N, C-alpha and C positions, 0 to 999 in steps of 0.2 A: 560589563558584560562581555562574555567571551565571543569572539568572531570565528566564524567557520573559515578553515582554510579555503583556499581557491581551489585546490584539488577536490576537496569534498563538495564544493558547490558544483564544480564540474561534473562529478559523479552523480549527484542528486539530479541534475538537469538531463544528464544522459538517460538516467532510469526514468524519469518522467516522459521523456521523448519516446522511449522504448515502449513503456506502458501504454501510451497513447496511440502509437503506431500498432500494437498488437491489439488494442481495443480491449483492454483488461478491464475497462468500466462496465463491459457486458457480462462479466463473470459474478456479478453480485457479491455475495459474501463467500470468501474462501479463508483457508487456514494460513496462518503466518508462514508456515514451512514452504507453501507454494511461492509466496512473495520473497522468501529467502533464497530459494534456488533460483528464482528468476534474476534477483540482484546478483547473486553470485555468477551466474552465467554472463550477464550484461558487463559486469565490471571486471570480472576475474579475480576477484577478492575471495578469499576463503577463510578469512579470520571472522568467527561468529560475532564477536562483540562490535567489530566494525560493521559488519552487515546490519546488525541490529540499531547502530547509531543512524545508519542511512535511513532505515525504515522509519526510525522515530522522528527524523528530520521530516519525513513525507507526512507523517501524522501531524507534526507541529505546524506545518504549512496547510493543515486540513485537507489534503489530497486524498487522505485515507480515513475511512470512518470505521468504526467497529461496533460489534454487537455480541452480547453473550447468547449463546444457543445452548440451553442445558448447563453443561460444565464446562465447555469449550468457549473460545473467543474467536469469532470470525472476522474479517476485515473486507472492505470494498474500497476500490480505488476510484474516487469521486473527483475527477479533475475539472469537471464543468459545474460544480456547484449542486448537483443534484444529489439529496440525500434520499436513500431508498428507505422505506419504513416497511419491515417484515412484519407480517401478522402472525397469529398463533401458527398456522400452517406454514412452515418454512419454505415450502415450495412456492408460495404466492407472495409475490413483491409488488408493492405499489409506489410509484414515484410522485412526489409532490413538487 
């Protein structure tokens, strides 16, 4: 198994702390581009594959959940284990 570099671990932790500080978990489901722009702002990294790798690391840690809405995929930051369930009406979200 490949180990993450210490730098990437530090960047992941920095992103998690910033997302919690900005209360991103209150935004429900948003597009990937919003996460990408925030990660770019936080880390100063502009390389799209590296930004995606950081995002995928957060998904593997189950800090980001995803849902398909129509043809698009939306993501939610769920640091406290709350999985939101979106009903047919996208504006209505319930937490279990």
